[in-house]
C-alpha positions as CSV (number, residue, x, y, z in Angstrom):
1,M,54.4,67.4,321.6
2,K,56.1,70.2,319.8
3,D,55.2,73.5,320.9
4,Y,54.7,76.4,318.8
5,H,58.1,79.2,317.5
6,I,57.8,82.5,319.4
7,N,59.3,85.9,318.0
8,I,60.6,88.5,320.6
9,F,62.0,91.1,318.8
10,Y,63.0,95.1,319.7
11,S,60.5,97.6,317.9
12,E,62.0,100.9,317.9
13,E,58.4,102.3,316.6
14,D,56.5,100.8,319.6
15,G,59.4,101.4,322.4
16,G,58.9,98.1,323.6
17,Y,59.6,93.9,322.5
18,I,56.8,92.4,320.0
19,A,56.6,88.8,320.6
20,D,54.8,86.8,317.5
21,I,54.0,83.4,316.5
22,P,54.4,82.4,313.2
23,D,52.3,79.5,312.6
24,L,49.1,81.7,314.1
25,E,48.2,84.1,311.6
26,M,48.0,87.5,313.3
27,C,49.2,85.9,317.0
28,S,51.6,88.7,318.8
29,A,52.0,90.5,321.6
30,F,53.5,93.3,323.3
31,G,55.8,94.1,326.6
32,A,57.7,96.5,328.0
33,T,60.8,94.4,328.5
34,Q,61.0,90.1,326.9
35,E,59.6,88.7,329.1
36,Q,56.8,90.6,329.6
37,A,56.1,90.4,325.6
38,L,56.6,86.2,326.3
39,I,54.1,86.2,329.0
40,E,51.5,88.2,327.0
41,V,51.7,86.2,323.4
42,Q,51.6,83.1,325.4
43,A,48.3,84.4,326.6
44,A,47.2,85.4,323.1
45,K,48.2,81.8,322.2
46,K,45.6,80.3,324.4
47,L,42.4,82.5,323.2
48,W,43.8,82.1,320.0
49,I,43.3,78.6,319.9
50,E,40.5,78.4,322.0
51,A,38.6,81.1,319.8
52,A,39.5,78.9,316.3
53,K,38.4,75.2,318.2
54,E,35.1,77.7,319.2
55,N,34.9,78.7,315.6
56,G,35.2,75.5,314.1
57,Y,38.7,76.5,312.8
58,P,41.5,74.1,311.9
59,I,44.4,74.9,314.3
60,P,48.0,74.5,312.7
61,H,50.2,72.4,313.8
62,P,53.7,74.0,314.7
63,T,55.8,73.7,311.6
64,Y,58.0,77.1,311.6
65,K,61.5,76.6,311.7
66,P,63.4,80.1,312.3
67,A,66.2,80.8,310.2
68,I,69.8,80.9,311.7
69,Y,72.3,83.1,310.1
70,A,75.7,83.4,310.7
71,I,77.9,86.5,311.2
72,S,81.5,86.1,309.6
């Protein structure tokens, strides 16, 4: 099974890394390092899916495909 795509980027404003899962609306997390942000968003994903199941909401299939940019 395919898993959800995770974006991780540095936020100057927050002074750390933000990780989000585009297929799961409002599913994101913060970490002081990229690794910490990844661990936190994986925990958030688990809780997001559990909450959706408990409330009878649909769980979207992974569909997000990131754009790949080439710098010349």
